[in-house]
C-alpha positions in Angstrom: -6.5 -38.5 21.4 -3.6 -36.2 22.4 -2.0 -36.5 19.0 -5.5 -35.3 17.4 -5.9 -32.6 19.8 -2.3 -31.4 19.1 -2.7 -31.6 15.5 -6.1 -29.4 15.5 -4.5 -27.0 18.0 -1.5 -26.4 15.7 -3.6 -26.1 12.8 -5.7 -23.4 14.6 -2.6 -21.6 15.5 -1.2 -21.6 12.0 -4.6 -20.5 10.7 -5.0 -17.6 13.0 -1.3 -16.5 12.3 -2.3 -16.7 8.5 -5.5 -14.6 9.0 -3.7 -12.0 11.2 -0.9 -11.7 8.6 -3.5 -11.2 5.8 -5.4 -8.5 7.9 -2.1 -6.7 8.5 -1.4 -6.6 4.8 -4.7 -5.5 3.8 -4.6 -2.6 6.2 -1.3 -1.6 5.0 -2.4 -1.8 1.5 -5.4 0.4 2.2 -3.3 2.9 4.1 -1.0 3.0 1.0 -3.8 3.4 -1.4 -5.3 6.4 0.6 -1.9 8.0 1.0 -1.2 7.8 -2.9 -4.7 9.0 -3.7 -4.2 12.0 -1.3 -0.8 12.6 -3.3 -2.4 12.2 -6.6 -5.2 14.8 -5.6 -2.6 17.4 -4.3 0.0 17.0 -6.9 0.5 19.7 -9.6 0.9 17.8 -12.8 2.1 19.3 -16.3 -1.3 18.6 -17.7 -4.7 18.4 -16.1 -5.6 15.3 -18.0 -2.4 13.5 -16.1 -4.0 14.1 -12.8 -7.6 12.6 -13.9 -5.7 9.6 -15.4 -3.7 8.9 -12.1 -6.8 9.2 -10.1 -8.6 6.7 -12.4 -5.5 4.3 -12.2 -5.2 4.5 -8.4 -9.0 4.4 -7.7 -9.7 1.5 -10.1 -6.6 -0.6 -9.6 -6.6 -0.3 -5.8 -3.5 -1.1 -3.9 -1.8 -2.2 -7.2 -2.4 1.1 -8.9 -1.1 2.9 -5.7 2.2 1.0 -5.9 2.5 1.6 -9.6 1.9 5.4 -9.1 4.5 5.2 -6.1 7.2 3.9 -8.2 6.6 5.8 -11.2 5.8 9.2 -9.9 6.1 9.7 -6.3 9.4 8.0 -5.8 10.9 10.1 -8.5 10.0 13.3 -7.2 13.1 15.1 -6.0 11.0 17.4 -3.6 10.0 14.3 -1.5 13.4 13.0 -1.0 15.6 14.2 1.7 19.4 15.0 1.0 22.2 14.2 3.2 22.2 16.8 6.1 18.7 17.9 5.5 16.5 17.9 8.5 12.7 17.8 8.5 
């Protein structure tokens, strides 16, 4: 009886840990998605069509589109990077 209870309890603990981890990842993904969506809306692109295209990519692809935007546009922007000795 104790073995069965221990097995059920350990499975429940692992399940709750997994659910908690997935919820945390989802909340962080949504936060990233909102952050990148705001950045796309505020950014001045060379062409107006670029802004529309990036908004569509971020909105329709969700957090994956936000990651793509982050690595292709936001991360390469020199105005968002701090240089050594700069303070914000």
